[in-house]
C-alpha positions in Angstrom: -69.1 -122.1 -25.3 -69.7 -122.7 -21.7 -66.5 -121.0 -20.9 -67.7 -118.0 -23.0 -71.0 -117.9 -21.3 -69.1 -118.0 -18.0 -67.0 -115.1 -19.0 -70.1 -113.1 -20.2 -71.9 -113.9 -17.0 -68.8 -113.0 -15.0 -68.5 -109.6 -16.9 -72.2 -108.8 -16.4 -71.8 -109.5 -12.8 -68.9 -107.2 -12.4 -70.7 -104.5 -14.4 -73.7 -104.9 -12.2 -71.7 -104.8 -9.0 -69.8 -101.6 -10.2 -73.1 -99.9 -11.0 -74.6 -100.9 -7.7 -71.6 -99.5 -6.0 -72.1 -96.2 -7.8 -75.7 -96.0 -6.8 -74.8 -96.7 -3.3 -72.3 -93.8 -3.3 -74.9 -91.5 -4.6 -77.5 -92.7 -2.1 -74.9 -92.1 0.7 -74.2 -88.6 -0.5 -77.9 -87.9 -0.8 -78.6 -89.1 2.7 -75.6 -87.5 4.2 -75.9 -84.2 2.2 -72.2 -84.1 2.0 -72.3 -82.9 -1.6 -75.0 -80.5 -3.2 -77.9 -82.5 -4.4 -77.5 -81.3 -8.0 -73.9 -82.6 -8.1 -74.9 -86.1 -7.1 -77.9 -86.3 -9.5 -75.7 -85.0 -12.4 -73.3 -87.8 -11.9 -76.3 -90.2 -12.3 -77.8 -88.6 -15.4 -74.4 -88.0 -17.1 -73.6 -91.8 -17.2 -75.7 -93.9 -19.5 -78.9 -93.3 -21.5 -81.0 -95.7 -19.3 -79.3 -94.7 -16.1 -82.4 -92.6 -15.0 -84.7 -95.7 -15.2 -82.2 -97.9 -13.5 -81.6 -95.2 -10.9 -85.4 -94.8 -10.2 -85.6 -98.5 -9.8 -82.7 -98.6 -7.4 -84.1 -95.7 -5.6 -87.6 -97.2 -5.1 -85.8 -100.4 -4.0 -83.8 -98.3 -1.6 -87.0 -96.6 -0.2 -88.7 -99.9 0.2 -85.8 -101.2 2.1 -85.9 -98.1 4.5 -89.6 -98.4 4.9 -89.2 -102.0 6.1 -86.5 -100.8 8.5 -88.8 -98.0 9.9 -91.7 -100.4 10.2 -89.4 -102.8 12.2 -88.2 -100.0 14.4 -91.8 -98.7 15.0 -93.0 -102.2 15.9 -90.1 -102.5 18.4 -90.7 -99.1 20.1 -94.6 -99.0 19.8 -95.2 -99.9 23.4 -92.8 -97.5 24.7 -94.5 -94.9 22.6 -97.8 -95.7 24.0 -96.5 -95.5 27.5 -94.9 -92.2 26.8 -98.2 -90.7 25.4 -100.0 -92.0 28.4 -97.4 -90.3 30.6 -97.5 -87.2 28.5 -101.3 -86.9 29.0 -100.7 -87.0 32.6 -98.2 -84.3 32.4 -100.5 -82.0 30.3 -102.6 -80.9 33.3 -99.5 -80.2 35.3 -98.1 -78.3 32.3 -101.0 -76.0 32.2 -100.6 -75.1 35.8 -96.9 -74.6 35.3 -97.6 -72.4 32.3 -99.8 -70.1 34.4 -97.2 -69.9 37.0 -94.4 -69.3 34.4 -96.5 -66.7 32.7 -97.0 -64.9 36.1 -93.4 -65.2 37.0 -92.3 -63.9 33.6 -94.7 -60.9 33.9 -93.3 -60.0 37.3 -89.8 -60.6 36.0 -90.3 -58.2 33.1 -91.7 -55.6 35.3 -88.8 -55.9 37.7 -86.2 -56.0 34.8 -87.3 -52.8 33.1 -85.3 -50.5 35.4 -82.3 -52.8 35.2 -82.5 -52.6 31.4 -82.9 -48.8 31.6 -79.8 -48.7 33.8 -77.9 -51.1 31.6 -78.6 -49.0 28.6 -77.4 -45.9 30.5 -74.4 -47.9 31.6 -73.8 -48.9 28.0 -74.0 -45.2 26.8 -71.6 -44.2 29.6 -69.2 -46.9 28.7 -69.3 -45.8 25.1 -68.6 -42.2 26.1 -65.9 -43.4 28.4 -64.3 -45.3 25.6 -64.6 -42.3 23.3 -63.1 -40.0 25.9 -60.2 -42.4 26.4 -59.7 -42.6 22.7 -59.9 -38.8 22.5 -57.4 -38.4 25.3 -55.0 -40.9 23.7 -55.2 -39.1 20.4 -54.8 -35.7 22.1 -51.7 -37.0 24.0 -50.3 -37.9 20.6 -51.3 -34.5 19.1 -50.5 -32.2 21.9 -46.6 -32.7 21.6 -47.0 -31.9 17.9 -48.9 -28.8 18.7 -46.5 -27.9 21.4 -43.4 -28.4 19.0 -45.1 -26.4 16.3 -45.8 -23.6 18.8 -42.2 -23.8 20.1 -41.1 -23.4 16.4 -43.2 -20.2 16.2 -41.9 -18.9 19.4 -38.2 -19.6 18.5 -38.7 -17.9 15.1 -40.3 -14.9 16.9 -37.3 -14.8 19.3 -34.9 -15.1 16.3 -33.6 -18.5 17.5 -33.5 -19.8 14.0 -31.0 -22.5 14.5 -33.1 -24.0 17.4 -36.2 -23.5 15.3 -34.7 -25.6 12.6 -33.8 -28.3 15.0 -37.3 -28.3 16.4 -38.7 -28.5 12.9 -36.4 -31.5 12.1 -37.7 -33.2 15.4 -41.3 -32.4 14.6 -41.0 -33.7 11.0 -39.2 -36.9 11.7 -40.6 -38.0 15.1 -44.0 -36.4 16.0 -45.9 -35.8 12.7 -45.5 -39.4 11.6 -47.6 -40.5 14.6 -50.5 -38.3 13.9 -50.2 -38.0 10.1 -53.8 -38.8 9.4 -55.0 -35.5 10.8 -55.6 -32.6 8.6 -53.8 -30.1 10.8 -50.7 -32.3 10.6 -50.8 -32.2 6.9 -51.0 -28.4 7.1 -48.1 -28.4 9.3 -46.2 -30.7 7.1 -46.9 -28.3 4.1 -45.8 -25.3 6.3 -42.5 -26.7 7.5 -40.7 -26.2 4.0 -42.0 -22.7 3.9 -40.8 -22.0 7.4 -37.3 -23.3 6.4 -37.3 -21.0 3.5 -38.4 -18.1 5.7 -35.5 -19.0 8.2 -33.1 -19.0 5.1 -34.3 -15.7 3.9 -34.2 -14.1 7.5 -30.7 -15.5 8.1 -29.6 -14.3 4.8 -31.0 -10.9 5.5 -29.1 -11.0 8.9 -26.0 -12.0 7.0 -26.4 -9.1 4.6 -26.9 -6.7 7.6 -23.7 -8.2 9.0 -21.7 -7.7 5.9 -22.9 -4.1 5.8 -22.0 -3.7 9.4 -18.5 -4.9 9.1 -18.1 -2.8 6.0 -19.0 0.2 8.1 -16.9 -0.9 11.0 -13.8 -2.0 9.1 -12.3 1.4 9.6 -12.7 1.2 13.4 -11.6 -2.5 13.5 -8.4 -1.7 11.5 -7.8 1.4 13.6 -7.9 -0.6 16.9 -5.8 -3.4 15.3 -3.1 -1.0 14.2 -3.3 0.9 17.5 -2.6 -2.4 19.3 0.3 -3.1 17.0 1.7 0.4 17.5 1.4 0.2 21.2 3.4 -3.1 21.0 6.1 -1.4 18.9 6.1 1.6 21.3 6.5 -0.7 24.3 9.4 -2.4 22.7 11.1 0.8 21.7 11.0 2.5 25.1 14.2 1.0 26.4 16.0 1.2 23.1 15.1 4.9 22.9 16.4 5.6 26.3 19.7 3.9 25.4 20.0 5.7 22.1 19.2 9.0 23.6 21.9 8.5 26.3 24.5 7.6 23.7 23.7 10.4 21.3 23.8 12.9 24.2 27.2 11.7 25.1 28.4 12.1 21.6 26.9 15.6 21.0 28.1 16.8 24.4 31.6 15.7 23.6 31.4 17.6 20.2 29.5 20.5 21.7 26.7 20.1 19.1 23.3 19.0 20.5 20.5 19.3 17.9 17.4 21.1 19.0 15.1 18.0 18.8 17.5 16.2 21.0 16.3 18.3 23.9 12.7 17.4 23.4 12.9 13.7 24.1 12.3 13.7 27.9 11.2 11.2 30.5 7.8 12.7 30.3 7.4 11.6 26.7 8.5 8.2 27.6 5.9 8.1 30.4 3.3 9.2 27.9 4.3 6.4 25.6 4.0 3.9 28.4 0.5 5.2 29.5 -0.5 4.9 25.8 0.5 1.3 25.8 -1.5 0.6 28.9 -4.7 2.1 27.3 -7.3 -0.7 26.6 -7.8 -1.5 22.9 -10.9 -3.1 21.6 -10.8 -6.1 19.4 -13.0 -7.1 16.4 -15.3 -9.2 18.6 -15.8 -6.1 20.8 -16.8 -3.9 17.8 -18.9 -6.4 15.6 -21.4 -9.1 16.6 -20.3 -12.2 14.6 -23.2 -14.2 15.7 -25.2 -13.6 12.4 -22.6 -15.3 10.2 -22.2 -18.2 12.7 -26.0 -18.6 12.8 -26.4 -18.3 9.1 -23.6 -20.8 8.5 -25.2 -23.3 11.0 -28.6 -22.8 9.4 -27.5 -23.4 5.8 -25.5 -26.4 7.2 -28.6 -27.9 8.7 -30.6 -27.3 5.6 -27.9 -29.0 3.4 -27.1 -25.8 1.5 -23.8 -24.8 3.0 -22.0 -24.6 -0.4 -24.5 -22.0 -1.5 -23.9 -19.9 1.7 -20.1 -20.2 1.3 -20.2 -19.1 -2.3 -22.4 -16.1 -1.5 -20.3 -15.0 1.4 -17.0 -15.3 -0.6 -18.6 -13.5 -3.5 -19.8 -10.6 -1.3 -16.4 -10.3 0.5 -14.6 -10.2 -2.9 -16.8 -7.3 -3.8 -16.2 -5.6 -0.5 -12.5 -6.1 -0.9 -12.7 -4.3 -4.3 -14.5 -1.4 -2.7 -12.0 -1.3 0.3 -9.1 -1.3 -2.1 -10.3 1.7 -4.0 -8.7 4.8 -2.6 -10.0 8.4 -2.6 -8.6 10.6 -5.3 -7.4 13.1 -2.7 -5.9 10.4 -0.4 -2.3 11.7 -0.9 -3.1 15.2 0.3 -3.3 14.3 4.1 -2.0 11.5 6.3 -5.6 11.0 7.5 -6.5 9.8 3.9 -3.7 7.1 4.1 -4.8 6.2 7.7 -8.4 5.7 6.7 -7.3 3.6 3.7 -5.0 1.4 5.8 -7.6 1.1 8.6 -10.3 -0.2 6.1 -7.9 -2.8 4.7 -6.7 -4.0 8.0 -10.2 -4.2 9.4 -11.2 -6.2 6.3 -8.5 -8.8 6.7 -8.8 -8.9 10.6 -12.4 -9.9 10.1 -11.5 -12.6 7.5 -8.8 -13.9 9.8 -11.3 -14.2 12.7 -13.8 -15.9 10.4 -11.1 -18.2 9.2 -10.3 -19.4 12.8 -13.8 -19.3 14.2 -15.5 -21.3 11.4 -14.6 -24.5 9.7 -14.5 -24.1 6.0 -16.5 -20.9 5.5 -13.2 -19.1 4.8 -10.2 -21.2 3.9 -6.5 -20.3 4.0 -6.5 -20.6 0.2 -9.3 -18.0 -0.1 -7.7 -15.5 2.3 -4.4 -16.0 0.4 -6.1 -15.4 -2.9 -7.7 -12.2 -1.5 -4.5 -11.1 0.0 -2.4 -11.5 -3.2 -5.1 -9.6 -5.1 -5.1 -6.9 -2.5 -1.3 -6.8 -2.1 -0.8 -5.9 -5.8 -3.5 -3.3 -5.7 -2.2 -1.7 -2.5 1.3 -1.6 -3.7 0.2 0.1 -7.0 -2.1 2.6 -5.1 0.7 3.5 -2.7 3.3 3.7 -5.4 1.1 6.1 -7.4 -0.3 8.3 -4.6 3.0 8.5 -2.7 4.6 10.0 -5.9 2.3 13.0 -5.4 3.6 13.7 -2.0 5.9 16.7 -1.8 6.0 17.2 1.9 8.7 15.1 3.6 6.8 15.1 6.9 3.8 13.6 5.0 6.1 11.0 3.4 7.6 10.2 6.8 4.1 9.8 8.4 3.1 7.6 5.4 6.2 5.4 6.0 5.3 5.0 9.8 1.8 4.1 8.7 3.1 1.5 6.3 5.4 0.0 8.9 2.5 -0.2 11.4 0.2 -1.6 8.8 2.7 -4.2 7.7 3.5 -5.2 11.2 -0.2 -5.5 12.1 -1.0 -7.7 9.1 2.2 -9.8 9.6 0.8 -10.5 13.2 -2.2 -12.1 11.5 0.0 -14.3 9.3 -0.1 -12.3 6.1 3.2 -12.0 4.0 4.3 -8.2 4.0 7.8 -8.3 2.5 6.7 -6.3 -0.6 5.7 -3.5 1.6 9.3 -3.1 2.9 10.5 -3.3 -0.7 8.0 -0.5 -1.5 9.3 1.5 1.5 12.8 1.4 -0.1 11.3 3.1 -3.2 9.5 5.6 -1.1 12.7 6.2 0.8 14.3 7.5 -2.4 11.3 9.7 -2.8 11.5 10.8 0.7 15.2 11.7 0.2 14.1 13.7 -2.9 11.5 15.6 -0.9 14.1 16.2 1.8 16.5 17.5 -0.7 13.9 19.9 -2.1 13.1 21.0 1.3 16.7 21.6 2.4 17.3 23.3 -0.9 14.8 26.0 0.2 16.5 26.0 3.6 19.8 26.5 2.2 18.6 29.3 -0.2 17.1 31.0 2.8 20.3 30.7 4.7 22.3 32.2 1.8 19.7 34.9 1.4 20.0 35.9 5.0 23.7 35.8 5.2 25.7 39.0 5.2 28.8 37.3 3.9 31.1 38.8 6.4 33.2 37.2 9.1 31.2 36.4 12.3 32.1 38.8 15.1 32.2 37.7 18.7 32.4 40.1 21.6 32.9 37.6 24.5 33.6 34.1 25.5 30.0 33.1 25.7 29.4 34.1 22.0 32.5 32.4 21.0 31.5 29.2 22.7 28.0 29.4 21.2 29.5 29.4 17.7 31.8 26.5 18.2 29.0 24.5 19.8 27.2 24.7 16.4 30.2 24.2 14.2 33.4 22.3 14.8 35.9 25.1 14.3 39.4 24.7 15.9 42.0 27.5 15.5 44.6 28.0 18.2 45.6 31.4 16.7 42.0 32.6 16.8 41.5 31.2 20.4 44.6 33.2 21.5 43.3 36.5 20.0 41.7 38.9 22.4 38.0 39.9 22.2 36.3 41.2 20.2 37.5 38.9 17.4 36.1 37.4 14.2 35.6 34.0 12.8 36.8 33.7 9.2 33.5 32.1 8.2 30.1 34.0 7.7 26.9 33.2 9.6 25.7 30.8 7.0 28.5 28.1 7.7 27.3 27.1 11.3 23.8 27.2 10.0 24.5 24.9 7.0 26.4 22.5 9.4 23.4 22.4 11.8 21.0 21.7 8.9 23.2 18.9 7.7 22.8 17.2 11.1 19.1 17.8 11.0 19.0 16.4 7.5 20.7 13.2 8.7 18.3 12.9 11.6 15.4 13.3 9.2 16.8 10.7 7.0 17.4 8.4 9.9 13.8 8.6 10.9 12.8 6.9 7.7 15.3 4.3 8.1 14.0 3.2 11.4 11.7 0.1 11.6 12.5 -1.0 8.2 14.1 -4.2 9.5 17.5 -3.2 8.0 20.9 -3.9 9.4 23.1 -1.0 10.9 25.4 -1.3 8.0 22.6 -0.8 5.5 21.2 2.2 7.5 24.6 3.6 7.6 25.0 3.3 3.9 21.5 4.9 3.4 22.5 7.9 5.6 25.8 8.4 3.8 24.2 8.2 0.4 21.5 10.6 1.2 24.0 12.9 2.8 26.3 12.7 -0.3 23.2 13.6 -2.5 22.7 16.7 -0.2 26.2 17.6 -0.7 26.6 17.0 -4.4 23.1 17.9 -5.6 21.3 20.2 -3.2 24.1 22.2 -1.6 26.2 22.2 -4.7 23.3 23.4 -6.8 22.4 26.1 -4.2 26.0 27.3 -4.2 26.2 27.3 -8.0 23.0 29.3 -8.1 24.1 31.7 -5.4 27.5 32.2 -7.2 25.7 33.1 -10.5 23.3 35.6 -8.9 23.9 39.2 -10.0 23.9 40.9 -6.6 26.7 38.6 -5.4 29.8 40.8 -5.6 33.5 40.1 -5.4 33.6 40.4 -1.5 30.6 37.8 -1.3 32.4 35.5 -3.7 35.6 35.7 -1.6 33.6 34.9 1.6 31.9 32.0 -0.2 35.3 30.5 -1.1 36.4 30.8 2.5 33.1 29.3 3.7 33.3 26.2 1.4 36.9 25.6 2.6 35.8 25.3 6.2 32.7 23.3 5.3 34.9 20.9 3.5 37.0 20.5 6.6 33.9 19.8 8.7 32.8 16.8 6.5 35.0 14.5 8.7 33.0 15.5 11.7 29.8 14.7 9.8 31.1 11.3 9.0 31.9 10.7 12.8 28.4 12.0 13.6 26.9 9.3 11.2 29.2 6.7 12.6 28.1 7.4 16.2 24.3 7.1 15.1 24.7 3.8 13.3 27.5 2.3 15.4 29.2 1.2 12.1 32.9 1.5 12.1 34.2 3.9 9.4 36.9 1.3 8.6 34.2 -1.2 7.3 35.1 -2.2 3.8 31.8 -1.0 2.2 31.5 2.2 4.1 30.6 5.1 1.8 32.7 8.3 2.2 31.1 11.7 2.0 31.9 13.7 -1.2 32.7 16.9 0.5 36.0 17.4 -1.2 34.7 17.3 -4.7 31.5 19.2 -3.9 33.2 22.2 -2.2 36.1 22.0 -4.6 33.6 22.4 -7.5 31.9 25.2 -5.7 35.2 27.0 -5.1 36.2 26.6 -8.8 32.9 28.1 -9.8 33.3 31.0 -7.3 36.8 31.5 -8.5 35.6 31.6 -12.1 32.8 34.0 -11.2 35.3 36.2 -9.5 37.4 36.3 -12.7 34.3 37.0 -14.7 33.0 39.7 -12.4 36.4 41.3 -12.1 36.7 41.3 -15.9 33.2 42.7 -16.1 34.1 45.5 -13.7 37.2 46.2 -15.7 35.0 46.5 -18.8 32.7 48.9 -17.0 35.7 51.2 -16.4 37.0 50.8 -19.9 33.6 51.8 -21.2 34.2 55.2 -19.4 37.3 55.8 -21.5 37.1 58.9 -23.7 40.2 59.3 -25.8 40.7 62.1 -28.3 42.4 60.0 -30.9 43.4 62.9 -33.0 45.1 65.0 -30.3 48.4 66.6 -31.3 49.9 66.5 -27.7 49.2 64.3 -24.6 47.7 65.7 -21.4 50.8 64.8 -19.4 48.9 62.6 -16.9 47.2 59.3 -17.1 43.5 59.1 -17.9 41.1 59.4 -14.9 39.1 56.3 -15.8 42.3 54.3 -15.6 43.3 55.7 -12.3 39.9 54.8 -10.9 40.2 51.3 -12.4 43.7 50.8 -10.7 42.4 52.1 -7.5 39.5 49.6 -7.6 41.8 46.7 -8.4 44.1 47.7 -5.6 41.3 47.8 -3.1 39.8 44.6 -4.4 43.0 42.6 -4.2 43.5 43.7 -0.6 40.2 41.7 0.1 41.8 38.7 -1.5 44.3 38.4 1.4 42.2 35.6 3.0 42.0 33.6 -0.2 44.4 30.9 -1.0 47.5 32.5 -2.6 46.9 30.8 -5.9 43.5 32.0 -6.3 44.4 35.7 -5.5 47.4 35.4 -8.0 45.3 33.9 -10.7 42.6 36.7 -10.2 45.2 39.4 -10.4 46.9 37.9 -13.4 43.5 37.4 -15.2 42.6 41.0 -14.4 45.8 42.4 -15.9 45.6 40.2 -18.9 42.0 41.3 -19.5 43.0 44.9 -19.0 45.9 44.5 -21.4 43.6 42.9 -23.9 40.9 45.5 -23.5 43.4 48.3 -24.1 44.7 46.6 -27.2 41.2 46.2 -28.5 40.6 49.9 -27.9 43.6 50.7 -30.1 42.5 48.3 -32.8 38.8 49.2 -32.7 37.3 49.5 -36.3 35.3 52.4 -35.2 38.6 54.3 -34.5 39.5 55.5 -38.0 42.4 57.7 -37.2 45.0 57.8 -34.3 47.6 60.6 -33.8 50.9 60.4 -32.3 49.7 62.6 -29.5 47.0 60.0 -28.7 49.6 57.2 -28.8 51.6 59.1 -26.2 48.6 59.7 -24.1 47.7 56.0 -24.3 51.3 55.2 -23.4 50.9 57.1 -20.1 48.0 54.9 -19.2 49.9 51.8 -20.0 52.8 53.0 -17.9 50.3 53.3 -14.9 49.2 49.8 -15.5 52.7 48.6 -15.5 53.4 50.5 -12.3 50.4 48.8 -10.7 51.7 45.3 -11.9 55.2 46.1 -10.4 53.7 47.2 -7.1 52.8 43.5 -6.3 49.2 44.0 -5.5 48.9 40.3 -4.7 52.0 38.7 -3.0 53.6 35.6 -4.5 54.6 36.7 -8.0 58.1 36.1 -9.0 60.0 39.0 -10.6 58.1 40.9 -13.3 55.7 38.0 -14.1 52.6 40.2 -13.6 54.1 43.0 -15.8 54.4 40.5 -18.7 50.6 40.9 -19.1 51.2 44.3 -20.7 54.3 43.3 -22.8 52.3 43.2 -26.0 51.2 46.8 -25.5 54.5 47.9 -24.3 56.4 46.6 -27.4 53.7 48.0 -29.7 53.8 51.5 -28.2 57.5 51.6 -28.0 57.7 50.7 -31.8 55.5 53.5 -32.8 56.9 56.1 -30.3 60.6 55.4 -31.3 59.6 54.7 -34.9 62.1 51.9 -35.0 60.7 50.2 -38.1 64.1 49.3 -39.5 65.0 47.2 -36.3 61.5 45.7 -36.3 61.6 44.6 -40.0 65.2 43.5 -39.7 64.7 41.3 -36.6 61.2 40.1 -37.4 60.9 36.3 -36.8 64.0 36.1 -34.6 63.7 35.0 -30.9 66.0 37.9 -29.8 63.9 40.5 -31.6 63.2 43.6 -29.5 59.6 43.7 -30.8 59.0 40.0 -30.7 55.4 40.3 -29.3 54.3 42.8 -32.1 52.2 41.2 -34.7 52.5 42.6 -38.2 48.8 42.8 -38.8 48.4 44.7 -35.5 51.2 47.1 -36.5 49.8 47.5 -39.9 46.3 48.4 -38.6 47.6 51.0 -36.2 50.0 52.4 -38.9 47.3 52.9 -41.4 45.2 54.7 -38.8 48.2 57.1 -38.3 48.8 57.3 -42.0 45.2 58.5 -42.6 45.6 61.1 -39.8 48.7 62.5 -41.4 47.0 62.8 -44.7 44.1 64.7 -43.2 46.0 67.0 -40.8 48.9 67.8 -43.1 47.4 68.7 -46.4 50.4 70.9 -47.3 53.0 68.6 -45.8 54.0 67.4 -49.3 55.7 70.8 -49.8 58.0 70.1 -46.9 60.8 67.7 -47.6 60.9 66.0 -44.1 57.3 65.4 -44.1 57.6 63.9 -47.6 60.4 61.6 -46.5 58.4 60.5 -43.5 55.3 59.9 -45.7 57.4 57.7 -48.2 58.9 55.8 -45.3 55.4 55.1 -43.9 54.3 53.9 -47.2 57.3 51.7 -47.5 56.7 50.2 -44.0 53.1 49.7 -44.8 54.0 47.7 -47.9 56.5 45.6 -46.1 54.0 44.9 -43.3 51.5 43.9 -45.8 54.0 41.5 -47.4 54.5 40.0 -44.0 50.9 39.7 -43.3 50.3 38.1 -46.8 53.3 35.8 -46.2 51.8 34.7 -42.8 48.5 34.1 -44.4 49.9 32.0 -47.3 52.0 30.0 -44.6 49.0 29.3 -42.6 
């Protein structure tokens, strides 16, 4: 129990001590005001229900305790306080005096400080202004560079220095404007800069368009200058070669005595002119066109980060311009100036592209220029192939070839492949040869038209030398003859030979500068010369021979002319060999076809001689006027036949200059045709009756023909070969005049028959005509025994002849 009481007392004591400690803390907080009063009191009232009463009790105890301490302290310091009061009372009188003095001093000090205050306030205002000015100056120092840069941008744009303006804008935007971004004018500038950039883009693009238009207009002049420069280079390189070639050709032609007219034109003056032309200054693309707009536009778009757009636009526009440049005029083929303008524009276009390719990085690539070139190449080849086919003037074709060579060399100098142009030139060369052939066909026809087809007379040595200088004629017998004398050929022969050499020179002109070997050029010349021989000259000769006004004398002269022209072909081969320096012993060397050409012409002339001779014989035969029922012959040959024989005799005298075989063939052909015509006259169906008197008269005419044949009008016939042309007529006439029917019928079919050449059907036709004549003229002959016997014999012979004819028909 006691223990429990102790425990309770001990617990109450602890509780009381804890409570006292809490109140002590609260009092300390209140006294020190470390915490708000409300917070301290809340901790008291929030504790226990009777806490307020106990707190008040504790508080009152605390107050009483403090009062006792205050009382103790006052008691301790009371004497001192009294002393202090006493001392203070003593001081009060002095304080009054001091107050008066202080008040007076303060008044005087205030009066004296008013001006200082005013000056201080003024100084303060000045200091504020000074600070504001300094601030303003500082801000202006930041703004002035911005304004200066913006003004500089405007000035640069006004001066069209757009690249510099963009650089200035970039500096302004990235460096200066961020420092003064808070000002409104800077915001306006910031908003204006993109618009200025767009303005620069538009202006630069406008300049580019002007540049593109400018180069389109100047492409012709640029190309002309580039081609002129290339031509001058070629001219310079060919001067020495031309001097050498001219010297060699003169040596050859002087040796042969045949100097073409155009060889005398190439003089030292011409070569000097070519050298002067080479020294002439030639403007370049940079001299003719200002490329700065394209450079400027490229830099501007590069700075603005839009280079790809610019490159695409430029390439697209150049493709369009390429299409326009490659489109030729419809009348381009009419003059060389049309071709020259076309080439100048194309060369100018690609010279500009080449300059852009090398002067810029990436704006024009090699792949792009190759693409344009391949597209242009196909188009140009097609255009040239089409328009050149319209050219009929060889001079125009030659000038076109020279243009193409210069054009190809020019573009090759800029790195473009041009092999296809030289392949095209080989095609144009064939066309050029065709135009040459047509031109020389006209020349040959004019020569043939103006020829008199008689041997060339020469009266003195000078005229003789002039002829052999134009035509390689060598005849020792003619040289020994005294003047005046005659060449066997007519005037057309040296003219044709001269034209052949001119043709070779004309053909050689096209072969120059084609980058072909001497062997190829030699082959070209020989082939074209062969075409001139086999097609042009042969065709002209064939046409000449067929003309109606060409008589026998002219045909004879044509045969003589072709013979000498054929012999001159070897000199033409030597002429070509000297030009090309290709040995004629070369394996692939083409030979001239003079032998076959002139041989065919002679055959045609010979055939025409035979035809015209027979036609002339027919004309004389048409003059025949036989009285087929005459009783007695006239006793002399018919007049038409004598005229015909005289004509043949004089004609065959002209044939003395012909080869023997030709003259003999012509004579034999004429005699055979005459014999056939006379036979047809006897057997003509319109001749119904023939008397014995007419047979005898006809026999007189045949005898004259036989006499003409036996007189050997053309030498070289053996025996009576020419007389055999009339053997059919002779045997037929002998059969009727002798009336040897028994022999004819008995020996018919035997090789030894006297009338072997008499056909039964021919004899039957003639006999029936005589039979009808006897019936008509001898109405009363039946009363005479001899006439009756002859009539019976004739009827018997007719029957036997009919049986022979029928037998031949059945056998056939």
